[in-house]
Phi, psi and omega in degrees: 000125179297156180293132182266148184293141181287350180214160179304134180280349177267307186251349185085353184300137182297133191242350184213158180080178184307310188302336182273358182285311182307310181290333177292319185281314189278329187239355185069028174291132179209175181284147184274131178299345185262343166198112175295357185263006177236152173270156182288342179296316182302319178297327175297314170310331191261011184298321177297328176090173178196167176271118185219151181277130190222164162238137189245139180233124172246134169236143186219141177274129173281132177085021196290325184291310177315310189300315183291322174298320188278325182257354185088163185293319185285326173285328173295324177291317178304315180299318185291319177302318180295313175295319177287329170305308182294319177294321183293317172302322169306312186290316177302320183292338176265006178073022177274153164281119173268100194298296184202163176245133176238112184045254179253018180242156179215153180236136177222155175219157189235146172097004171213130357276347173279113190276139171210131171296337179257041187294336176290312182295328179288327173297311181287327171297313176308312180299314183296324180288332179292317177299321181291324183289328171295318175305313176306312178295322179300317187299323181277329181283324184048060175275155172310316173236125180303143180286141175233154182228135172250141190232142172239140184215125178224155175236151176156192189259149181210165171273131183238122181172194174279148175231131176082357176194177172258023177280117177310331188296340176268013177302118181204175181238142180231141175147177186292334177303322181283321191287325179284329175298317182293321181288325180294319177298329182287340179267348185281130175282176180298126180085012177255147174244108186257131176232155180287162174307314184303313183295319182294326185297330188274354180235000194304320184307326179278338186230059186287147177067034175291139184298133186255142175224146169263121186232138168265105178260139185301132178075014177240125193284321184251149181301150180251129168279122184232158188237132171267118185260004183258000000 
């Protein structure tokens, strides 16, 4: 488990130690389940939402259906729990919000509510760390066929806030930037990190000459230029 911030990285409210007792008791302040380095009060302030620049990451396990058939539902669940725990810790360390899990897929976004000028680089670093973690997990699991993960990353502006309720747990991001990241993830093979052209521009110096693809994505009118960073 990585070291957690002793205070909220957005508002500075103490989250651990003696100084955290008054806000915890009097205001109900606690760590946010989507990133324990943020407090729940900051999410309450974000209920109305805003348009914000973010970077979105989707990751999905390849061959999940076959894995369930081979190992059975309980063993597969145990492996998913271990995988999602490892991935979440990586992304918390990059100051991302781990938005939600859907089956064997997950979504996270960067630069809200914790701001970073290099949020694209943080997403790419997180993606590479996820692939390294999967390699490590495969060594432990010793499956007949190793697990693979495909990742899609996009950056741009989205509506960020709670959707459908006033519960901070529903804090999420909505917009084309999210949809395209999800579609890119669907095109990524196991071990690939596909990023949009806009995202690549911001990390190109670290990945010169990355292979380029033109992709027709479902629900996207124009072809999307993507780069493979693995």
